[in-house]
Kinemage of the C-alpha trace (Angstrom):
@kinemage 1
@onewidth
@group {chain A} dominant
@subgroup {mainchain}
@vectorlist {calphas} color= white
{ca met a 1} P 114.828 81.277 113.219
{ca arg a 2} L 113.329 84.724 112.655
{ca ala a 3} L 109.606 85.027 112.072
{ca pro a 4} L 108.164 86.588 108.904
{ca val a 5} L 106.692 90.056 109.217
{ca leu a 6} L 103.915 88.981 106.820
{ca ala a 7} L 102.666 85.457 106.162
{ca val a 8} L 99.847 84.411 103.859
{ca glu a 9} L 98.380 80.908 104.020
{ca glu a 10} L 96.013 79.463 101.403
{ca leu a 11} L 94.474 82.865 100.700
{ca thr a 12} L 91.379 82.546 98.509
{ca lys a 13} L 88.982 85.202 97.255
{ca ile a 14} L 85.794 84.154 95.448
{ca tyr a 15} L 83.477 86.638 93.775
{ca arg a 16} L 79.968 85.298 93.287
{ca leu a 17} L 78.132 86.886 90.361
{ca thr a 18} L 74.530 86.628 89.191
{ca asp a 19} L 73.639 87.421 85.581
{ca trp a 20} L 70.240 88.415 84.199
{ca arg a 21} L 69.199 84.778 83.914
{ca ala a 22} L 69.835 84.304 87.636
{ca ala a 23} L 72.665 81.938 86.839
{ca lys a 24} L 75.267 82.090 89.595
{ca lys a 25} L 78.919 82.197 88.635
{ca glu a 26} L 82.096 82.114 90.675
{ca ile a 27} L 85.322 83.896 89.924
{ca arg a 28} L 88.340 82.824 91.968
{ca ala a 29} L 90.426 85.979 91.994
{ca thr a 30} L 92.971 84.317 94.269
{ca asp a 31} L 93.089 80.583 94.866
{ca gly a 32} L 95.248 79.163 97.652
{ca ile a 33} L 98.055 81.742 97.629
{ca thr a 34} L 100.798 81.126 100.213
{ca phe a 35} L 104.013 83.035 100.893
{ca gln a 36} L 106.212 84.518 103.629
{ca leu a 37} L 107.881 87.918 103.688
{ca tyr a 38} L 110.697 88.844 106.065
{ca arg a 39} L 111.748 92.225 107.381
{ca gly a 40} L 113.744 94.309 104.914
{ca gln a 41} L 112.972 92.028 101.957
{ca thr a 42} L 111.013 92.505 98.732
{ca leu a 43} L 108.559 89.989 97.351
{ca ser a 44} L 107.579 90.749 93.763
{ca ile a 45} L 104.352 89.397 92.301
{ca val a 46} L 104.265 88.984 88.532
{ca gly a 47} L 101.803 87.670 85.987
{ca glu a 48} L 99.607 88.775 83.139
{ca ser a 49} L 96.731 91.211 83.618
{ca gly a 50} L 93.851 89.358 85.251
{ca ser a 51} L 96.109 87.026 87.221
{ca gly a 52} L 94.716 88.245 90.549
{ca lys a 53} L 97.663 90.401 91.635
{ca ser a 54} L 95.659 93.514 92.522
{ca ser a 55} L 92.968 91.443 94.223
{ca leu a 56} L 95.654 89.877 96.389
{ca ala a 57} L 97.026 93.322 97.227
{ca lys a 58} L 93.588 94.568 98.338
{ca gln a 59} L 93.206 91.589 100.660
{ca leu a 60} L 96.628 92.174 102.202
{ca val a 61} L 95.760 95.742 103.237
{ca gly a 62} L 92.203 94.987 104.349
{ca ile a 63} L 90.327 96.673 101.494
{ca glu a 64} L 88.649 93.355 100.685
{ca pro a 65} L 88.205 90.406 103.074
{ca pro a 66} L 89.418 86.999 101.889
{ca thr a 67} L 86.887 84.209 101.423
{ca ser a 68} L 89.220 81.784 103.185
{ca gly a 69} L 92.819 81.489 104.261
{ca arg a 70} L 94.897 83.454 106.748
{ca ile a 71} L 96.873 86.700 106.813
{ca leu a 72} L 99.368 86.950 109.669
{ca ile a 73} L 101.220 90.140 110.558
{ca asn a 74} L 104.024 89.505 113.039
{ca asn a 75} L 102.443 86.098 113.755
{ca gln a 76} L 99.102 87.745 114.542
{ca asp a 77} L 96.210 86.084 112.692
{ca leu a 78} L 94.008 88.978 111.596
{ca ala a 79} L 90.906 86.785 111.387
{ca lys a 80} L 91.115 85.933 115.093
{ca val a 81} L 91.740 89.341 116.640
{ca ala a 82} L 89.153 91.843 117.816
{ca arg a 83} L 88.107 94.591 115.441
{ca lys a 84} L 90.072 97.264 117.277
{ca glu a 85} L 93.239 95.152 117.308
{ca arg a 86} L 92.760 94.297 113.638
{ca arg a 87} L 92.708 97.986 112.758
{ca lys a 88} L 95.967 98.489 114.642
{ca ala a 89} L 97.519 95.528 112.861
{ca phe a 90} L 96.574 96.888 109.438
{ca gln a 91} L 98.436 100.100 110.311
{ca lys a 92} L 101.577 98.014 109.861
{ca ile a 93} L 100.784 97.251 106.219
{ca arg a 94} L 99.996 100.139 103.891
{ca met a 95} L 99.473 100.499 100.156
{ca val a 96} L 100.821 102.648 97.321
{ca phe a 97} L 98.422 102.616 94.379
{ca gln a 98} L 99.164 102.505 90.673
{ca asn a 99} L 97.807 105.935 89.736
{ca pro a 100} L 98.886 108.614 92.232
{ca his a 101} L 96.559 111.250 90.737
{ca ser a 102} L 93.388 109.210 91.267
{ca ser a 103} L 94.475 108.016 94.725
{ca leu a 104} L 94.721 111.564 96.126
{ca asn a 105} L 91.707 113.671 97.071
{ca pro a 106} L 91.688 116.542 94.518
{ca his a 107} L 89.734 118.821 96.888
{ca ala a 108} L 92.055 118.445 99.893
{ca arg a 109} L 95.404 120.105 100.454
{ca ile a 110} L 98.313 117.708 100.790
{ca gly a 111} L 98.749 118.531 104.471
{ca ala a 112} L 95.153 117.550 105.243
{ca thr a 113} L 95.506 114.332 103.233
{ca leu a 114} L 98.596 113.282 105.177
{ca glu a 115} L 97.184 114.315 108.554
{ca glu a 116} L 93.943 112.372 108.141
{ca pro a 117} L 95.384 108.928 109.081
{ca leu a 118} L 96.998 110.515 112.138
{ca lys a 119} L 93.711 112.048 113.265
{ca ile a 120} L 92.029 108.658 113.056
{ca asn a 121} L 94.776 106.409 114.399
{ca ser a 122} L 96.861 108.499 116.804
{ca lys a 123} L 96.508 110.830 119.770
{ca leu a 124} L 98.864 113.496 118.401
{ca asp a 125} L 97.779 117.105 118.657
{ca ser a 126} L 97.664 119.386 115.616
{ca lys a 127} L 101.202 120.714 116.115
{ca gln a 128} L 102.642 117.216 116.453
{ca arg a 129} L 100.765 116.083 113.372
{ca arg a 130} L 102.125 118.967 111.302
{ca glu a 131} L 105.666 118.253 112.486
{ca leu a 132} L 105.365 114.572 111.583
{ca val a 133} L 103.913 115.403 108.158
{ca ala a 134} L 106.830 117.763 107.454
{ca glu a 135} L 109.299 115.066 108.559
{ca val a 136} L 107.776 112.418 106.288
{ca leu a 137} L 107.618 114.808 103.334
{ca lys a 138} L 111.324 115.467 103.779
{ca lys a 139} L 111.992 111.716 103.650
{ca val a 140} L 110.349 111.484 100.220
{ca gly a 141} L 112.120 114.536 98.818
{ca leu a 142} L 109.438 117.221 99.303
{ca arg a 143} L 109.254 120.337 101.480
{ca ala a 144} L 106.992 121.378 104.353
{ca glu a 145} L 105.453 124.238 102.339
{ca his a 146} L 104.057 121.685 99.894
{ca thr a 147} L 101.362 120.869 102.485
{ca gln a 148} L 99.383 123.937 101.390
{ca arg a 149} L 99.113 122.836 97.756
{ca phe a 150} L 96.489 120.718 96.020
{ca pro a 151} L 97.364 117.489 94.118
{ca his a 152} L 96.917 119.062 90.657
{ca met a 153} L 99.779 121.452 91.415
{ca phe a 154} L 102.275 118.578 91.410
{ca ser a 155} L 103.817 116.488 88.663
{ca gly a 156} L 103.107 112.759 88.423
{ca gly a 157} L 106.382 111.897 90.137
{ca gln a 158} L 105.704 114.344 92.968
{ca gln a 159} L 102.190 112.943 93.387
{ca gln a 160} L 103.640 109.463 93.776
{ca arg a 161} L 106.076 110.799 96.386
{ca ile a 162} L 103.062 112.185 98.264
{ca ala a 163} L 101.328 108.798 97.998
{ca ile a 164} L 104.445 107.135 99.408
{ca ala a 165} L 104.510 109.688 102.248
{ca arg a 166} L 100.881 108.861 103.040
{ca ala a 167} L 101.808 105.174 103.217
{ca leu a 168} L 104.705 105.977 105.577
{ca ile a 169} L 102.813 108.304 107.905
{ca leu a 170} L 101.702 105.534 110.313
{ca asp a 171} L 105.189 103.970 110.484
{ca pro a 172} L 104.341 100.691 108.702
{ca glu a 173} L 106.490 97.586 108.446
{ca val a 174} L 105.159 96.425 105.063
{ca ile a 175} L 104.256 98.463 101.990
{ca val a 176} L 102.214 96.920 99.188
{ca ala a 177} L 103.122 98.729 95.965
{ca asp a 178} L 100.665 97.960 93.154
{ca glu a 179} L 102.373 98.950 89.890
{ca pro a 180} L 103.784 102.139 91.461
{ca leu a 181} L 105.837 103.040 88.373
{ca ser a 182} L 103.531 102.251 85.453
{ca ala a 183} L 101.642 105.581 85.450
{ca leu a 184} L 104.855 107.636 85.466
{ca asp a 185} L 107.125 108.916 82.718
{ca val a 186} L 110.124 106.700 82.054
{ca ser a 187} L 112.469 109.466 83.204
{ca val a 188} L 110.689 109.608 86.581
{ca gln a 189} L 110.367 105.859 87.170
{ca ala a 190} L 114.030 105.462 88.121
{ca gln a 191} L 113.755 108.313 90.645
{ca ile a 192} L 110.761 106.731 92.395
{ca leu a 193} L 112.380 103.290 92.334
{ca asn a 194} L 115.564 104.700 93.892
{ca leu a 195} L 113.432 106.442 96.527
{ca leu a 196} L 111.679 103.186 97.432
{ca met a 197} L 114.984 101.345 97.717
{ca arg a 198} L 116.497 104.113 99.873
{ca leu a 199} L 113.502 104.122 102.198
{ca gln a 200} L 113.685 100.339 102.479
{ca glu a 201} L 117.308 100.533 103.574
{ca glu a 202} L 116.768 103.431 106.001
{ca leu a 203} L 113.534 102.174 107.589
{ca glu a 204} L 114.037 98.398 107.100
{ca leu a 205} L 110.743 98.196 105.235
{ca ser a 206} L 109.380 95.077 103.573
{ca tyr a 207} L 107.769 95.413 100.155
{ca val a 208} L 105.153 93.458 98.268
{ca phe a 209} L 105.909 94.804 94.801
{ca ile a 210} L 103.493 94.175 91.923
{ca ser a 211} L 104.909 94.807 88.466
{ca his a 212} L 104.945 93.777 84.815
{ca asp a 213} L 108.516 95.038 84.376
{ca leu a 214} L 110.652 91.944 84.818
{ca gly a 215} L 113.863 93.969 84.615
{ca val a 216} L 112.831 95.977 87.672
{ca val a 217} L 111.609 92.831 89.424
{ca glu a 218} L 114.953 91.095 88.948
{ca his a 219} L 116.803 94.170 90.174
{ca ile a 220} L 114.921 94.823 93.435
{ca ser a 221} L 113.499 91.464 94.537
{ca asp a 222} L 114.521 88.868 97.076
{ca gln a 223} L 111.607 86.557 96.198
{ca val a 224} L 109.249 86.270 93.227
{ca leu a 225} L 105.708 84.875 93.143
{ca val a 226} L 104.359 84.051 89.683
{ca met a 227} L 100.539 84.078 89.398
{ca tyr a 228} L 98.166 82.962 86.666
{ca arg a 229} L 94.349 83.060 86.909
{ca gly a 230} L 94.492 83.476 90.666
{ca gln a 231} L 96.837 80.563 91.326
{ca met a 232} L 100.484 80.325 92.258
{ca met a 233} L 102.503 78.889 89.367
{ca glu a 234} L 105.961 79.312 90.864
{ca tyr a 235} L 107.508 80.861 93.962
{ca gly a 236} L 111.103 81.136 95.049
{ca glu a 237} L 114.230 83.230 95.367
{ca val a 238} L 114.722 85.729 92.571
{ca asp a 239} L 117.859 84.004 91.225
{ca gln a 240} L 116.034 80.667 91.105
{ca ile a 241} L 113.112 82.080 89.164
{ca phe a 242} L 115.174 83.998 86.613
{ca asp a 243} L 118.070 81.564 86.186
{ca ala a 244} L 116.187 78.256 86.280
{ca pro a 245} L 112.399 78.679 85.897
{ca lys a 246} L 110.637 75.354 86.430
{ca his a 247} L 107.104 76.225 85.306
{ca pro a 248} L 106.214 76.611 81.600
{ca tyr a 249} L 104.248 79.778 82.365
{ca thr a 250} L 107.264 81.382 84.040
{ca arg a 251} L 109.357 80.469 81.029
{ca lys a 252} L 106.758 82.001 78.744
{ca leu a 253} L 106.857 85.273 80.681
{ca leu a 254} L 110.642 85.399 80.555
{ca ser a 255} L 110.830 84.455 76.880
{ca ser a 256} L 108.415 87.280 76.003
{ca thr a 257} L 110.820 89.835 77.462
{ca pro a 258} L 113.530 90.916 74.979
{ca ser a 259} L 116.414 90.769 77.451
{ca tyr a 260} L 115.684 87.095 78.187
{ca arg a 261} L 114.900 85.783 74.707
{ca asn a 262} L 118.405 84.463 74.233
{ca thr a 263} L 118.600 82.700 77.587
{ca val a 264} L 115.116 81.301 78.199
{ca lys a 265} L 113.449 79.235 75.510
{ca ile a 266} L 110.198 77.331 75.453
{ca leu a 267} L 108.863 74.593 73.218
{ca lys a 268} L 106.735 75.876 70.345
{ca lys a 269} L 103.794 73.509 70.132
{ca thr a 270} L 100.040 73.944 69.819
{ca his a 271} L 97.279 71.594 70.936
{ca thr a 272} L 94.165 70.532 69.077
{ca arg a 273} L 91.001 72.615 69.421
{ca glu a 274} L 89.356 69.724 71.280
{ca phe a 275} L 92.178 69.648 73.859
{ca lys a 276} L 92.017 73.414 74.358
{ca asp a 277} L 88.241 73.366 74.788
{ca lys a 278} L 88.473 70.649 77.435
{ca ala a 279} L 91.302 72.440 79.207
{ca ala a 280} L 89.379 75.724 79.287
{ca val a 281} L 86.560 74.245 81.374
{ca ser a 282} L 88.529 71.717 83.404
{ca ser a 283} L 89.447 71.922 87.076
{ca gly a 284} L 93.040 70.969 86.359
{ca cys a 285} L 95.966 73.251 85.636
{ca pro a 286} L 94.715 76.719 84.593
{ca phe a 287} L 97.588 77.031 82.105
{ca ala a 288} L 96.928 73.717 80.364
{ca ala a 289} L 95.254 75.192 77.269
{ca arg a 290} L 98.315 77.360 76.551
{ca cys a 291} L 101.051 75.073 77.832
{ca pro a 292} L 103.117 73.341 75.111
{ca tyr a 293} L 103.957 70.537 77.546
{ca ala a 294} L 100.396 69.869 78.734
{ca lys a 295} L 99.054 66.315 78.709
{ca gln a 296} L 95.760 64.681 79.618
{ca gln a 297} L 96.651 64.631 83.309
{ca cys a 298} L 96.899 68.453 83.267
{ca ile a 299} L 93.218 68.586 82.366
{ca glu a 300} L 92.080 65.894 84.774
{ca ser a 301} L 93.726 67.074 88.004
{ca arg a 302} L 95.154 70.172 89.591
{ca pro a 303} L 98.925 69.883 89.974
{ca glu a 304} L 100.468 69.385 93.355
{ca val a 305} L 103.031 71.897 94.572
{ca his a 306} L 106.559 70.497 94.242
{ca asn a 307} L 109.392 71.786 96.405
{ca ile a 308} L 112.597 71.724 94.385
{ca asp a 309} L 115.470 73.048 96.515
{ca gly a 310} L 113.131 75.571 98.135
{ca gln a 311} L 111.558 76.593 94.832
{ca leu a 312} L 107.797 75.883 94.806
{ca val a 313} L 106.288 74.862 91.467
{ca ser a 314} L 102.654 74.023 90.758
{ca cys a 315} L 103.177 71.690 87.805
{ca his a 316} L 102.770 67.966 87.127
{ca trp a 317} L 106.214 67.805 85.491
{ca pro a 318} L 108.424 70.640 86.712
{ca leu a 319} L 111.454 69.384 84.871
{ca glu a 320} L 114.384 71.505 83.791
{ca ser a 321} L 114.590 69.344 80.676
{ca asn a 322} L 111.283 70.819 79.508
{ca ala a 323} L 113.163 73.918 78.358
{ca glu a 324} L 114.875 73.856 75.025
{ca gly a 325} L 118.562 74.495 74.888
């Protein structure tokens, strides 16, 4: 059986805050996230704003260290390798940020921006670096003469192409794309999406794709991970998630999207204020206060992860009969 190019095991990130009264607080940005990604596949991560998606992305590329858990690239545990080897490993997983304009240095020409990772991580001379930069620019639909321009001279779509080229420059195996389409005009989004899919096919790239657009997620994904308040609610193959969601939160996401309103329904029921208040401060299911199917057990204990035909669901009662219709 082939090994995953990227594996995440029980990844947890805790931010410890201190307010003016010296009261310490903890925020679990990610809480026990686990998944596997194979070469040439796309894992999409979905959830409301504040679900911990971007925090997870930053841990995957080494911007922020996890509090606990493991990140394995090609079966190499990054927590157990020497610093020099860790830096080499992180060259295999690169990131494309949400806003291409803010992710590019406005004072540096594009050529210098793309050459910088090569200066740090390779032994190529200046001529070889320029040749490689021109080659990568061609892959993303730009020309070699664009290296002499500054970021403000490009449109939003061109800036995102440059950001993608920067991610490709070190020949990665995994690209983490954090909302790569949301800052672009609708007319340009399809062009960038087609570019990403073409590059995946040509270079056999693996993507961790973060998005709120469920239509795009269904179109490009092999797997889907649904997050809420830092925790995994549901994880499985894309057809499983969209055709037969087992978690009430997944159903709620799908029912809020117009194209799925006629196929995915959820019980309309509200809880008492007392129940919601208890659920808000409990250590049980984070979705209990909003879940129409929640019961006392959802407040008292955190749900176990159920494996239903390969589909992982963190719910006390992941029953298909929960859905109306």
